[in-house]
Structures are given as C-alpha cells and as structure tokens.
PQR file with spaces between the fields and no chain letter, atoms N, CA, C, O and H, PARSE charges and radii, in Angstrom:
ATOM       1  N    MET     1      17.583   -0.195    0.835 -0.4000 1.5000
ATOM       2  CA   MET     1      16.302    0.382    0.467 -0.0000 2.0000
ATOM       3  C    MET     1      15.992    1.576    1.354  0.5500 1.7000
ATOM       4  O    MET     1      16.534    1.720    2.450 -0.5500 1.4000
ATOM       5  N    ASN     2      15.118    2.415    0.860 -0.4000 1.5000
ATOM       6  CA   ASN     2      14.693    3.574    1.613 -0.0000 2.0000
ATOM       7  C    ASN     2      13.640    3.123    2.624  0.5500 1.7000
ATOM       8  O    ASN     2      12.454    3.042    2.305 -0.5500 1.4000
ATOM       9  H    ASN     2      14.677    2.297   -0.030  0.4000 1.0000
ATOM      10  N    SER     3      14.083    2.832    3.833 -0.4000 1.5000
ATOM      11  CA   SER     3      13.193    2.225    4.814 -0.0000 2.0000
ATOM      12  C    SER     3      12.151    3.199    5.349  0.5500 1.7000
ATOM      13  O    SER     3      11.075    2.769    5.764 -0.5500 1.4000
ATOM      14  H    SER     3      15.047    2.898    4.093  0.4000 1.0000
ATOM      15  N    LYS     4      12.441    4.507    5.352 -0.4000 1.5000
ATOM      16  CA   LYS     4      11.453    5.472    5.844 -0.0000 2.0000
ATOM      17  C    LYS     4      10.219    5.488    4.952  0.5500 1.7000
ATOM      18  O    LYS     4       9.090    5.460    5.442 -0.5500 1.4000
ATOM      19  H    LYS     4      13.315    4.857    5.015  0.4000 1.0000
ATOM      20  N    THR     5      10.436    5.532    3.654 -0.4000 1.5000
ATOM      21  CA   THR     5       9.315    5.536    2.721 -0.0000 2.0000
ATOM      22  C    THR     5       8.564    4.221    2.785  0.5500 1.7000
ATOM      23  O    THR     5       7.333    4.202    2.781 -0.5500 1.4000
ATOM      24  H    THR     5      11.354    5.554    3.256  0.4000 1.0000
ATOM      25  N    LEU     6       9.296    3.127    2.844 -0.4000 1.5000
ATOM      26  CA   LEU     6       8.659    1.817    2.896 -0.0000 2.0000
ATOM      27  C    LEU     6       7.850    1.645    4.175  0.5500 1.7000
ATOM      28  O    LEU     6       6.752    1.089    4.137 -0.5500 1.4000
ATOM      29  H    LEU     6      10.296    3.142    2.848  0.4000 1.0000
ATOM      30  N    ASN     7       8.370    2.110    5.300 -0.4000 1.5000
ATOM      31  CA   ASN     7       7.626    2.029    6.559 -0.0000 2.0000
ATOM      32  C    ASN     7       6.373    2.888    6.522  0.5500 1.7000
ATOM      33  O    ASN     7       5.321    2.471    7.006 -0.5500 1.4000
ATOM      34  H    ASN     7       9.262    2.561    5.331  0.4000 1.0000
ATOM      35  N    ALA     8       6.475    4.088    5.951 -0.4000 1.5000
ATOM      36  CA   ALA     8       5.307    4.961    5.866 -0.0000 2.0000
ATOM      37  C    ALA     8       4.218    4.335    5.006  0.5500 1.7000
ATOM      38  O    ALA     8       3.041    4.364    5.365 -0.5500 1.4000
ATOM      39  H    ALA     8       7.330    4.426    5.558  0.4000 1.0000
ATOM      40  N    VAL     9       4.612    3.774    3.879 -0.4000 1.5000
ATOM      41  CA   VAL     9       3.635    3.129    2.995 -0.0000 2.0000
ATOM      42  C    VAL     9       3.054    1.888    3.664  0.5500 1.7000
ATOM      43  O    VAL     9       1.861    1.611    3.542 -0.5500 1.4000
ATOM      44  H    VAL     9       5.568    3.750    3.588  0.4000 1.0000
ATOM      45  N    GLN    10       3.886    1.159    4.357 -0.4000 1.5000
ATOM      46  CA   GLN    10       3.441   -0.057    5.023 -0.0000 2.0000
ATOM      47  C    GLN    10       2.416    0.261    6.117  0.5500 1.7000
ATOM      48  O    GLN    10       1.377   -0.394    6.196 -0.5500 1.4000
ATOM      49  H    GLN    10       4.855    1.385    4.456  0.4000 1.0000
ATOM      50  N    TYR    11       2.695    1.252    6.950 -0.4000 1.5000
ATOM      51  CA   TYR    11       1.765    1.596    8.022 -0.0000 2.0000
ATOM      52  C    TYR    11       0.480    2.220    7.489  0.5500 1.7000
ATOM      53  O    TYR    11      -0.601    1.955    8.014 -0.5500 1.4000
ATOM      54  H    TYR    11       3.539    1.784    6.886  0.4000 1.0000
ATOM      55  N    THR    12       0.590    3.041    6.456 -0.4000 1.5000
ATOM      56  CA   THR    12      -0.603    3.633    5.860 -0.0000 2.0000
ATOM      57  C    THR    12      -1.477    2.554    5.237  0.5500 1.7000
ATOM      58  O    THR    12      -2.689    2.530    5.447 -0.5500 1.4000
ATOM      59  H    THR    12       1.468    3.256    6.029  0.4000 1.0000
ATOM      60  N    GLY    13      -0.863    1.670    4.474 -0.4000 1.5000
ATOM      61  CA   GLY    13      -1.617    0.583    3.859 -0.0000 2.0000
ATOM      62  C    GLY    13      -2.253   -0.335    4.889  0.5500 1.7000
ATOM      63  O    GLY    13      -3.398   -0.755    4.724 -0.5500 1.4000
ATOM      64  H    GLY    13       0.122    1.690    4.303  0.4000 1.0000
ATOM      65  N    ALA    14      -1.523   -0.649    5.947 -0.4000 1.5000
ATOM      66  CA   ALA    14      -2.058   -1.529    6.990 -0.0000 2.0000
ATOM      67  C    ALA    14      -3.218   -0.881    7.728  0.5500 1.7000
ATOM      68  O    ALA    14      -4.194   -1.555    8.060 -0.5500 1.4000
ATOM      69  H    ALA    14      -0.592   -0.308    6.081  0.4000 1.0000
ATOM      70  N    THR    15      -3.124    0.421    7.989 -0.4000 1.5000
ATOM      71  CA   THR    15      -4.203    1.126    8.677 -0.0000 2.0000
ATOM      72  C    THR    15      -5.471    1.129    7.841  0.5500 1.7000
ATOM      73  O    THR    15      -6.555    0.845    8.350 -0.5500 1.4000
ATOM      74  H    THR    15      -2.331    0.968    7.720  0.4000 1.0000
ATOM      75  N    ILE    16      -5.341    1.448    6.567 -0.4000 1.5000
ATOM      76  CA   ILE    16      -6.513    1.469    5.694 -0.0000 2.0000
ATOM      77  C    ILE    16      -7.060    0.059    5.500  0.5500 1.7000
ATOM      78  O    ILE    16      -8.274   -0.126    5.411 -0.5500 1.4000
ATOM      79  H    ILE    16      -4.460    1.679    6.154  0.4000 1.0000
ATOM      80  N    LEU    17      -6.175   -0.940    5.433 -0.4000 1.5000
ATOM      81  CA   LEU    17      -6.616   -2.324    5.294 -0.0000 2.0000
ATOM      82  C    LEU    17      -7.421   -2.768    6.512  0.5500 1.7000
ATOM      83  O    LEU    17      -8.460   -3.413    6.368 -0.5500 1.4000
ATOM      84  H    LEU    17      -5.189   -0.790    5.505  0.4000 1.0000
ATOM      85  N    ILE    18      -6.952   -2.431    7.698 -0.4000 1.5000
ATOM      86  CA   ILE    18      -7.680   -2.788    8.918 -0.0000 2.0000
ATOM      87  C    ILE    18      -9.031   -2.085    8.957  0.5500 1.7000
ATOM      88  O    ILE    18     -10.035   -2.689    9.333 -0.5500 1.4000
ATOM      89  H    ILE    18      -6.108   -1.907    7.815  0.4000 1.0000
ATOM      90  N    MET    19      -9.062   -0.807    8.568 -0.4000 1.5000
ATOM      91  CA   MET    19     -10.346   -0.094    8.515 -0.0000 2.0000
ATOM      92  C    MET    19     -11.300   -0.770    7.536  0.5500 1.7000
ATOM      93  O    MET    19     -12.490   -0.901    7.820 -0.5500 1.4000
ATOM      94  H    MET    19      -8.247   -0.316    8.262  0.4000 1.0000
ATOM      95  N    GLY    20     -10.785   -1.199    6.387 -0.4000 1.5000
ATOM      96  CA   GLY    20     -11.618   -1.862    5.393 -0.0000 2.0000
ATOM      97  C    GLY    20     -12.147   -3.197    5.880  0.5500 1.7000
ATOM      98  O    GLY    20     -13.312   -3.523    5.654 -0.5500 1.4000
ATOM      99  H    GLY    20      -9.818   -1.092    6.156  0.4000 1.0000
ATOM     100  N    ILE    21     -11.303   -3.973    6.546 -0.4000 1.5000
ATOM     101  CA   ILE    21     -11.733   -5.280    7.052 -0.0000 2.0000
ATOM     102  C    ILE    21     -12.785   -5.119    8.141  0.5500 1.7000
ATOM     103  O    ILE    21     -13.788   -5.832    8.149 -0.5500 1.4000
ATOM     104  H    ILE    21     -10.357   -3.708    6.730  0.4000 1.0000
ATOM     105  N    VAL    22     -12.558   -4.186    9.058 -0.4000 1.5000
ATOM     106  CA   VAL    22     -13.533   -3.952   10.125 -0.0000 2.0000
ATOM     107  C    VAL    22     -14.857   -3.465    9.547  0.5500 1.7000
ATOM     108  O    VAL    22     -15.922   -3.919    9.966 -0.5500 1.4000
ATOM     109  H    VAL    22     -11.742   -3.607    9.051  0.4000 1.0000
ATOM     110  N    THR    23     -14.799   -2.552    8.595 -0.4000 1.5000
ATOM     111  CA   THR    23     -16.016   -2.054    7.959 -0.0000 2.0000
ATOM     112  C    THR    23     -16.732   -3.173    7.216  0.5500 1.7000
ATOM     113  O    THR    23     -17.960   -3.254    7.249 -0.5500 1.4000
ATOM     114  H    THR    23     -13.934   -2.183    8.255  0.4000 1.0000
ATOM     115  N    PHE    24     -15.979   -4.029    6.551 -0.4000 1.5000
ATOM     116  CA   PHE    24     -16.583   -5.154    5.835 -0.0000 2.0000
ATOM     117  C    PHE    24     -17.290   -6.099    6.796  0.5500 1.7000
ATOM     118  O    PHE    24     -18.425   -6.510    6.554 -0.5500 1.4000
ATOM     119  H    PHE    24     -14.982   -3.963    6.525  0.4000 1.0000
ATOM     120  N    LEU    25     -16.613   -6.440    7.886 -0.4000 1.5000
ATOM     121  CA   LEU    25     -17.231   -7.343    8.856 -0.0000 2.0000
ATOM     122  C    LEU    25     -18.479   -6.728    9.483  0.5500 1.7000
ATOM     123  O    LEU    25     -19.474   -7.421    9.694 -0.5500 1.4000
ATOM     124  H    LEU    25     -15.691   -6.107    8.082  0.4000 1.0000
ATOM     125  N    LEU    26     -18.427   -5.439    9.780 -0.4000 1.5000
ATOM     126  CA   LEU    26     -19.611   -4.776   10.329 -0.0000 2.0000
ATOM     127  C    LEU    26     -20.756   -4.742    9.328  0.5500 1.7000
ATOM     128  O    LEU    26     -21.914   -4.933    9.698 -0.5500 1.4000
ATOM     129  H    LEU    26     -17.618   -4.877    9.609  0.4000 1.0000
ATOM     130  N    SER    27     -20.439   -4.503    8.071 -0.4000 1.5000
ATOM     131  CA   SER    27     -21.498   -4.393    7.072 -0.0000 2.0000
ATOM     132  C    SER    27     -22.109   -5.748    6.741  0.5500 1.7000
ATOM     133  O    SER    27     -23.308   -5.830    6.474 -0.5500 1.4000
ATOM     134  H    SER    27     -19.498   -4.349    7.770  0.4000 1.0000
ATOM     135  N    VAL    28     -21.317   -6.801    6.755 -0.4000 1.5000
ATOM     136  CA   VAL    28     -21.846   -8.123    6.416 -0.0000 2.0000
ATOM     137  C    VAL    28     -22.574   -8.751    7.598  0.5500 1.7000
ATOM     138  O    VAL    28     -23.674   -9.281    7.441 -0.5500 1.4000
ATOM     139  H    VAL    28     -20.343   -6.734    6.972  0.4000 1.0000
ATOM     140  N    MET    29     -21.969   -8.692    8.773 -0.4000 1.5000
ATOM     141  CA   MET    29     -22.549   -9.382    9.923 -0.0000 2.0000
ATOM     142  C    MET    29     -23.537   -8.525   10.706  0.5500 1.7000
ATOM     143  O    MET    29     -24.517   -9.038   11.247 -0.5500 1.4000
ATOM     144  H    MET    29     -21.076   -8.262    8.900  0.4000 1.0000
ATOM     145  N    GLY    30     -23.282   -7.235   10.764 -0.4000 1.5000
ATOM     146  CA   GLY    30     -24.106   -6.394   11.619 -0.0000 2.0000
ATOM     147  C    GLY    30     -25.212   -5.665   10.892  0.5500 1.7000
ATOM     148  O    GLY    30     -26.392   -5.945   11.102 -0.5500 1.4000
ATOM     149  H    GLY    30     -22.486   -6.819   10.324  0.4000 1.0000
ATOM     150  N    VAL    31     -24.841   -4.741   10.048 -0.4000 1.5000
ATOM     151  CA   VAL    31     -25.796   -3.835    9.430 -0.0000 2.0000
ATOM     152  C    VAL    31     -26.477   -4.470    8.228  0.5500 1.7000
ATOM     153  O    VAL    31     -27.691   -4.347    8.069 -0.5500 1.4000
ATOM     154  H    VAL    31     -23.882   -4.513    9.877  0.4000 1.0000
ATOM     155  N    GLY    32     -25.721   -5.138    7.390 -0.4000 1.5000
ATOM     156  CA   GLY    32     -26.269   -5.738    6.183 -0.0000 2.0000
ATOM     157  C    GLY    32     -26.491   -4.746    5.067  0.5500 1.7000
ATOM     158  O    GLY    32     -27.317   -4.979    4.185 -0.5500 1.4000
ATOM     159  H    GLY    32     -24.734   -5.238    7.519  0.4000 1.0000
ATOM     160  N    ASP    33     -25.772   -3.650    5.090 -0.4000 1.5000
ATOM     161  CA   ASP    33     -25.934   -2.603    4.083 -0.0000 2.0000
ATOM     162  C    ASP    33     -24.984   -2.862    2.920  0.5500 1.7000
ATOM     163  O    ASP    33     -23.779   -3.021    3.115 -0.5500 1.4000
ATOM     164  H    ASP    33     -25.101   -3.461    5.807  0.4000 1.0000
ATOM     165  N    ARG    34     -25.537   -2.903    1.705 -0.4000 1.5000
ATOM     166  CA   ARG    34     -24.717   -3.172    0.518 -0.0000 2.0000
ATOM     167  C    ARG    34     -23.762   -2.025    0.217  0.5500 1.7000
ATOM     168  O    ARG    34     -22.634   -2.253   -0.218 -0.5500 1.4000
ATOM     169  H    ARG    34     -26.516   -2.773    1.547  0.4000 1.0000
ATOM     170  N    THR    35     -24.206   -0.802    0.445 -0.4000 1.5000
ATOM     171  CA   THR    35     -23.355    0.355    0.162 -0.0000 2.0000
ATOM     172  C    THR    35     -22.119    0.335    1.053  0.5500 1.7000
ATOM     173  O    THR    35     -21.007    0.590    0.590 -0.5500 1.4000
ATOM     174  H    THR    35     -25.123   -0.617    0.798  0.4000 1.0000
ATOM     175  N    LEU    36     -22.315    0.036    2.314 -0.4000 1.5000
ATOM     176  CA   LEU    36     -21.189   -0.040    3.246 -0.0000 2.0000
ATOM     177  C    LEU    36     -20.241   -1.181    2.869  0.5500 1.7000
ATOM     178  O    LEU    36     -19.028   -1.068    3.041 -0.5500 1.4000
ATOM     179  H    LEU    36     -23.218   -0.172    2.690  0.4000 1.0000
ATOM     180  N    THR    37     -20.794   -2.268    2.361 -0.4000 1.5000
ATOM     181  CA   THR    37     -19.957   -3.378    1.907 -0.0000 2.0000
ATOM     182  C    THR    37     -19.086   -2.951    0.736  0.5500 1.7000
ATOM     183  O    THR    37     -17.901   -3.282    0.688 -0.5500 1.4000
ATOM     184  H    THR    37     -21.780   -2.360    2.221  0.4000 1.0000
ATOM     185  N    MET    38     -19.659   -2.223   -0.198 -0.4000 1.5000
ATOM     186  CA   MET    38     -18.888   -1.764   -1.354 -0.0000 2.0000
ATOM     187  C    MET    38     -17.810   -0.762   -0.949  0.5500 1.7000
ATOM     188  O    MET    38     -16.713   -0.768   -1.509 -0.5500 1.4000
ATOM     189  H    MET    38     -20.621   -1.954   -0.159  0.4000 1.0000
ATOM     190  N    VAL    39     -18.115    0.089    0.011 -0.4000 1.5000
ATOM     191  CA   VAL    39     -17.118    1.040    0.513 -0.0000 2.0000
ATOM     192  C    VAL    39     -15.965    0.284    1.169  0.5500 1.7000
ATOM     193  O    VAL    39     -14.800    0.636    0.982 -0.5500 1.4000
ATOM     194  H    VAL    39     -19.005    0.094    0.465  0.4000 1.0000
ATOM     195  N    SER    40     -16.288   -0.742    1.931 -0.4000 1.5000
ATOM     196  CA   SER    40     -15.234   -1.508    2.599 -0.0000 2.0000
ATOM     197  C    SER    40     -14.370   -2.263    1.589  0.5500 1.7000
ATOM     198  O    SER    40     -13.156   -2.358    1.768 -0.5500 1.4000
ATOM     199  H    SER    40     -17.234   -1.028    2.083  0.4000 1.0000
ATOM     200  N    VAL    41     -14.976   -2.795    0.538 -0.4000 1.5000
ATOM     201  CA   VAL    41     -14.193   -3.456   -0.511 -0.0000 2.0000
ATOM     202  C    VAL    41     -13.286   -2.434   -1.193  0.5500 1.7000
ATOM     203  O    VAL    41     -12.140   -2.745   -1.521 -0.5500 1.4000
ATOM     204  H    VAL    41     -15.963   -2.717    0.392  0.4000 1.0000
ATOM     205  N    GLY    42     -13.786   -1.228   -1.406 -0.4000 1.5000
ATOM     206  CA   GLY    42     -12.969   -0.163   -1.980 -0.0000 2.0000
ATOM     207  C    GLY    42     -11.803    0.216   -1.086  0.5500 1.7000
ATOM     208  O    GLY    42     -10.705    0.487   -1.573 -0.5500 1.4000
ATOM     209  H    GLY    42     -14.717   -0.976   -1.139  0.4000 1.0000
ATOM     210  N    LEU    43     -12.035    0.237    0.221 -0.4000 1.5000
ATOM     211  CA   LEU    43     -10.947    0.527    1.159 -0.0000 2.0000
ATOM     212  C    LEU    43      -9.856   -0.542    1.094  0.5500 1.7000
ATOM     213  O    LEU    43      -8.668   -0.223    1.082 -0.5500 1.4000
ATOM     214  H    LEU    43     -12.927    0.017    0.617  0.4000 1.0000
ATOM     215  N    VAL    44     -10.260   -1.788    1.053 -0.4000 1.5000
ATOM     216  CA   VAL    44      -9.280   -2.876    0.983 -0.0000 2.0000
ATOM     217  C    VAL    44      -8.493   -2.797   -0.322  0.5500 1.7000
ATOM     218  O    VAL    44      -7.269   -2.923   -0.318 -0.5500 1.4000
ATOM     219  H    VAL    44     -11.226   -2.047    1.063  0.4000 1.0000
ATOM     220  N    MET    45      -9.185   -2.591   -1.432 -0.4000 1.5000
ATOM     221  CA   MET    45      -8.495   -2.484   -2.723 -0.0000 2.0000
ATOM     222  C    MET    45      -7.585   -1.260   -2.760  0.5500 1.7000
ATOM     223  O    MET    45      -6.487   -1.321   -3.313 -0.5500 1.4000
ATOM     224  H    MET    45     -10.180   -2.489   -1.436  0.4000 1.0000
ATOM     225  N    GLY    46      -8.032   -0.155   -2.177 -0.4000 1.5000
ATOM     226  CA   GLY    46      -7.211    1.049   -2.129 -0.0000 2.0000
ATOM     227  C    GLY    46      -5.957    0.860   -1.303  0.5500 1.7000
ATOM     228  O    GLY    46      -4.889    1.352   -1.667 -0.5500 1.4000
ATOM     229  H    GLY    46      -8.924   -0.106   -1.728  0.4000 1.0000
ATOM     230  N    SER    47      -6.080    0.149   -0.190 -0.4000 1.5000
ATOM     231  CA   SER    47      -4.897   -0.076    0.648 -0.0000 2.0000
ATOM     232  C    SER    47      -3.870   -0.947   -0.071  0.5500 1.7000
ATOM     233  O    SER    47      -2.667   -0.708    0.035 -0.5500 1.4000
ATOM     234  H    SER    47      -6.947   -0.250    0.106  0.4000 1.0000
ATOM     235  N    VAL    48      -4.338   -1.941   -0.790 -0.4000 1.5000
ATOM     236  CA   VAL    48      -3.416   -2.783   -1.561 -0.0000 2.0000
ATOM     237  C    VAL    48      -2.751   -1.956   -2.658  0.5500 1.7000
ATOM     238  O    VAL    48      -1.553   -2.096   -2.901 -0.5500 1.4000
ATOM     239  H    VAL    48      -5.315   -2.135   -0.876  0.4000 1.0000
ATOM     240  N    PHE    49      -3.521   -1.098   -3.318 -0.4000 1.5000
ATOM     241  CA   PHE    49      -2.976   -0.245   -4.374 -0.0000 2.0000
ATOM     242  C    PHE    49      -1.925    0.711   -3.810  0.5500 1.7000
ATOM     243  O    PHE    49      -0.866    0.888   -4.412 -0.5500 1.4000
ATOM     244  H    PHE    49      -4.494   -0.984   -3.120  0.4000 1.0000
ATOM     245  N    ILE    50      -2.206    1.322   -2.670 -0.4000 1.5000
ATOM     246  CA   ILE    50      -1.250    2.238   -2.045 -0.0000 2.0000
ATOM     247  C    ILE    50       0.043    1.504   -1.699  0.5500 1.7000
ATOM     248  O    ILE    50       1.136    2.013   -1.949 -0.5500 1.4000
ATOM     249  H    ILE    50      -3.067    1.178   -2.182  0.4000 1.0000
ATOM     250  N    PHE    51      -0.082    0.311   -1.127 -0.4000 1.5000
ATOM     251  CA   PHE    51       1.114   -0.447   -0.762 -0.0000 2.0000
ATOM     252  C    PHE    51       1.921   -0.838   -1.991  0.5500 1.7000
ATOM     253  O    PHE    51       3.145   -0.707   -1.995 -0.5500 1.4000
ATOM     254  H    PHE    51      -0.969   -0.102   -0.924  0.4000 1.0000
ATOM     255  N    MET    52       1.248   -1.315   -3.031 -0.4000 1.5000
ATOM     256  CA   MET    52       1.964   -1.743   -4.238 -0.0000 2.0000
ATOM     257  C    MET    52       2.649   -0.563   -4.932  0.5500 1.7000
ATOM     258  O    MET    52       3.778   -0.702   -5.401 -0.5500 1.4000
ATOM     259  H    MET    52       0.254   -1.421   -3.027  0.4000 1.0000
ATOM     260  N    MET    53       1.991    0.583   -5.003 -0.4000 1.5000
ATOM     261  CA   MET    53       2.607    1.753   -5.627 -0.0000 2.0000
ATOM     262  C    MET    53       3.797    2.242   -4.809  0.5500 1.7000
ATOM     263  O    MET    53       4.827    2.610   -5.375 -0.5500 1.4000
ATOM     264  H    MET    53       1.073    0.696   -4.621  0.4000 1.0000
ATOM     265  N    GLY    54       3.670    2.250   -3.496 -0.4000 1.5000
ATOM     266  CA   GLY    54       4.790    2.646   -2.645 -0.0000 2.0000
ATOM     267  C    GLY    54       5.965    1.697   -2.776  0.5500 1.7000
ATOM     268  O    GLY    54       7.117    2.128   -2.822 -0.5500 1.4000
ATOM     269  H    GLY    54       2.833    1.952   -3.036  0.4000 1.0000
ATOM     270  N    LEU    55       5.676    0.408   -2.835 -0.4000 1.5000
ATOM     271  CA   LEU    55       6.729   -0.581   -3.019 -0.0000 2.0000
ATOM     272  C    LEU    55       7.409   -0.401   -4.370  0.5500 1.7000
ATOM     273  O    LEU    55       8.630   -0.515   -4.474 -0.5500 1.4000
ATOM     274  H    LEU    55       4.740    0.058   -2.797  0.4000 1.0000
ATOM     275  N    PHE    56       6.623   -0.121   -5.402 -0.4000 1.5000
ATOM     276  CA   PHE    56       7.182    0.121   -6.730 -0.0000 2.0000
ATOM     277  C    PHE    56       8.093    1.345   -6.723  0.5500 1.7000
ATOM     278  O    PHE    56       9.171    1.318   -7.315 -0.5500 1.4000
ATOM     279  H    PHE    56       5.631   -0.029   -5.317  0.4000 1.0000
ATOM     280  N    LEU    57       7.669    2.416   -6.058 -0.4000 1.5000
ATOM     281  CA   LEU    57       8.489    3.626   -6.017 -0.0000 2.0000
ATOM     282  C    LEU    57       9.797    3.403   -5.264  0.5500 1.7000
ATOM     283  O    LEU    57      10.848    3.880   -5.691 -0.5500 1.4000
ATOM     284  H    LEU    57       6.793    2.439   -5.577  0.4000 1.0000
ATOM     285  N    VAL    58       9.739    2.689   -4.160 -0.4000 1.5000
ATOM     286  CA   VAL    58      10.954    2.407   -3.393 -0.0000 2.0000
ATOM     287  C    VAL    58      11.898    1.524   -4.203  0.5500 1.7000
ATOM     288  O    VAL    58      13.106    1.761   -4.223 -0.5500 1.4000
ATOM     289  H    VAL    58       8.885    2.301   -3.813  0.4000 1.0000
ATOM     290  N    MET    59      11.357    0.514   -4.866 -0.4000 1.5000
ATOM     291  CA   MET    59      12.207   -0.372   -5.669 -0.0000 2.0000
ATOM     292  C    MET    59      12.810    0.354   -6.865  0.5500 1.7000
ATOM     293  O    MET    59      13.978    0.145   -7.192 -0.5500 1.4000
ATOM     294  H    MET    59      10.376    0.321   -4.850  0.4000 1.0000
ATOM     295  N    SER    60      12.024    1.206   -7.519 -0.4000 1.5000
ATOM     296  CA   SER    60      12.567    1.936   -8.670 -0.0000 2.0000
ATOM     297  C    SER    60      13.634    2.934   -8.235  0.5500 1.7000
ATOM     298  O    SER    60      14.612    3.147   -8.951 -0.5500 1.4000
ATOM     299  H    SER    60      11.075    1.377   -7.253  0.4000 1.0000
ATOM     300  N    GLU    61      13.456    3.547   -7.070 -0.4000 1.5000
ATOM     301  CA   GLU    61      14.481    4.451   -6.553 -0.0000 2.0000
ATOM     302  C    GLU    61      15.766    3.689   -6.246  0.5500 1.7000
ATOM     303  O    GLU    61      16.861    4.161   -6.551 -0.5500 1.4000
ATOM     304  H    GLU    61      12.661    3.375   -6.488  0.4000 1.0000
ATOM     305  N    GLU    62      15.630    2.524   -5.651 -0.4000 1.5000
ATOM     306  CA   GLU    62      16.797    1.707   -5.327 -0.0000 2.0000
ATOM     307  C    GLU    62      17.533    1.269   -6.593  0.5500 1.7000
ATOM     308  O    GLU    62      18.762    1.318   -6.650 -0.5500 1.4000
ATOM     309  H    GLU    62      14.740    2.140   -5.404  0.4000 1.0000
ATOM     310  N    LEU    63      16.787    0.846   -7.596 -0.4000 1.5000
ATOM     311  CA   LEU    63      17.420    0.419   -8.846 -0.0000 2.0000
ATOM     312  C    LEU    63      18.075    1.588   -9.571  0.5500 1.7000
ATOM     313  O    LEU    63      19.138    1.426  -10.171 -0.5500 1.4000
ATOM     314  H    LEU    63      15.789    0.806   -7.550  0.4000 1.0000
ATOM     315  N    THR    64      17.453    2.760   -9.523 -0.4000 1.5000
ATOM     316  CA   THR    64      18.037    3.939  -10.159 -0.0000 2.0000
ATOM     317  C    THR    64      19.351    4.319   -9.490  0.5500 1.7000
ATOM     318  O    THR    64      20.338    4.605  -10.167 -0.5500 1.4000
ATOM     319  H    THR    64      16.590    2.891   -9.035  0.4000 1.0000
ATOM     320  N    LEU    65      19.362    4.322   -8.168 -0.4000 1.5000
ATOM     321  CA   LEU    65      20.597    4.651   -7.451 -0.0000 2.0000
ATOM     322  C    LEU    65      21.688    3.618   -7.711  0.5500 1.7000
ATOM     323  O    LEU    65      22.857    3.968   -7.874 -0.5500 1.4000
ATOM     324  H    LEU    65      18.560    4.090   -7.617  0.4000 1.0000
ATOM     325  N    ARG    66      21.306    2.359   -7.750 -0.4000 1.5000
ATOM     326  CA   ARG    66      22.284    1.301   -8.014 -0.0000 2.0000
ATOM     327  C    ARG    66      22.837    1.408   -9.435  0.5500 1.7000
ATOM     328  O    ARG    66      24.031    1.204   -9.655 -0.5500 1.4000
ATOM     329  H    ARG    66      20.357    2.075   -7.618  0.4000 1.0000
ATOM     330  N    PHE    67      21.971    1.728  -10.397 -0.4000 1.5000
ATOM     331  CA   PHE    67      22.414    1.876  -11.785 -0.0000 2.0000
ATOM     332  C    PHE    67      23.370    3.054  -11.921  0.5500 1.7000
ATOM     333  O    PHE    67      24.383    2.955  -12.613 -0.5500 1.4000
ATOM     334  H    PHE    67      21.001    1.894  -10.218  0.4000 1.0000
ATOM     335  N    LYS    68      23.053    4.170  -11.262 -0.4000 1.5000
ATOM     336  CA   LYS    68      23.946    5.331  -11.321 -0.0000 2.0000
ATOM     337  C    LYS    68      25.292    5.022  -10.673  0.5500 1.7000
ATOM     338  O    LYS    68      26.333    5.458  -11.164 -0.5500 1.4000
ATOM     339  H    LYS    68      22.230    4.251  -10.700  0.4000 1.0000
ATOM     340  N    LYS    69      25.274    4.277   -9.584 -0.4000 1.5000
ATOM     341  CA   LYS    69      26.519    3.913   -8.908 -0.0000 2.0000
ATOM     342  C    LYS    69      27.360    2.999   -9.798  0.5500 1.7000
ATOM     343  O    LYS    69      28.570    3.193   -9.912 -0.5500 1.4000
ATOM     344  H    LYS    69      24.428    3.923   -9.185  0.4000 1.0000
ATOM     345  N    ASP    70      26.737    2.013  -10.424 -0.4000 1.5000
ATOM     346  CA   ASP    70      27.465    1.111  -11.321 -0.0000 2.0000
ATOM     347  C    ASP    70      27.988    1.846  -12.540  0.5500 1.7000
ATOM     348  O    ASP    70      29.077    1.543  -13.027 -0.5500 1.4000
ATOM     349  H    ASP    70      25.754    1.856  -10.332  0.4000 1.0000
ATOM     350  N    LYS    71      27.233    2.797  -13.034 -0.4000 1.5000
ATOM     351  CA   LYS    71      27.648    3.551  -14.214 -0.0000 2.0000
ATOM     352  C    LYS    71      28.883    4.400  -13.895  0.5500 1.7000
ATOM     353  O    LYS    71      29.780    4.530  -14.727 -0.5500 1.4000
ATOM     354  H    LYS    71      26.348    3.042  -12.639  0.4000 1.0000
ATOM     355  N    ARG    72      28.925    4.976  -12.688 -0.4000 1.5000
ATOM     356  CA   ARG    72      30.087    5.767  -12.291 -0.0000 2.0000
ATOM     357  C    ARG    72      31.323    4.897  -12.125  0.5500 1.7000
ATOM     358  O    ARG    72      32.432    5.335  -12.429 -0.5500 1.4000
ATOM     359  H    ARG    72      28.196    4.870  -12.012  0.4000 1.0000
ATOM     360  N    LEU    73      31.147    3.681  -11.650 -0.4000 1.5000
ATOM     361  CA   LEU    73      32.295    2.795  -11.452 -0.0000 2.0000
ATOM     362  C    LEU    73      32.869    2.304  -12.773  0.5500 1.7000
ATOM     363  O    LEU    73      34.070    2.052  -12.865 -0.5500 1.4000
ATOM     364  H    LEU    73      30.246    3.325  -11.403  0.4000 1.0000
ATOM     365  N    ASN    74      32.037    2.165  -13.793 -0.4000 1.5000
ATOM     366  CA   ASN    74      32.500    1.662  -15.089 -0.0000 2.0000
ATOM     367  C    ASN    74      33.196    2.730  -15.915  0.5500 1.7000
ATOM     368  O    ASN    74      33.954    2.393  -16.825 -0.5500 1.4000
ATOM     369  H    ASN    74      31.061    2.369  -13.719  0.4000 1.0000
ATOM     370  N    HIS    75      32.968    3.994  -15.633 -0.4000 1.5000
ATOM     371  CA   HIS    75      33.563    5.064  -16.457 -0.0000 2.0000
ATOM     372  C    HIS    75      34.707    5.717  -15.776  0.5500 1.7000
ATOM     373  O    HIS    75      35.315    6.632  -16.332 -0.5500 1.4000
ATOM     374  H    HIS    75      32.352    4.268  -14.895  0.4000 1.0000
C-alpha cells in the first residue's frame, strides 16, 4: 500500500478528530453553547469522512496497480 498517503490521511483525520472531541467536551461541559456543539459534531464527522475517502483512494490505487500487474503477466 501507499503508506505515505495513508499516513497523511491518518494524521490529518486524527488531528481533526481530536479537535472535534475537545471542542465537543468544552461545549457540553463548559460553555453549553449549542452552536459550538454542532460545529464539534461536524468536525468529528468531517474527520471520519476524510479518513474514509483517503482509505478508499489508497485501496483503489493498490487494486488498480495489482490489476495492471496481473494483466501484464497474463498477456
């Protein structure tokens, strides 16, 4: 697998996820602001989306390369 892309997506997703969790905890326990809570939920959902899309791209690239390699060996 393309580990550079996967690591970049993993660290980006984890950073945004941590920001979302911290913001959520601050908004629920500290401030009590509904808008901040919704922003934090959006951050968490966005981080999951970024990670899943990055994982999909890495997997599709790996499968494409493997398919091309197998196709060359068969012909």
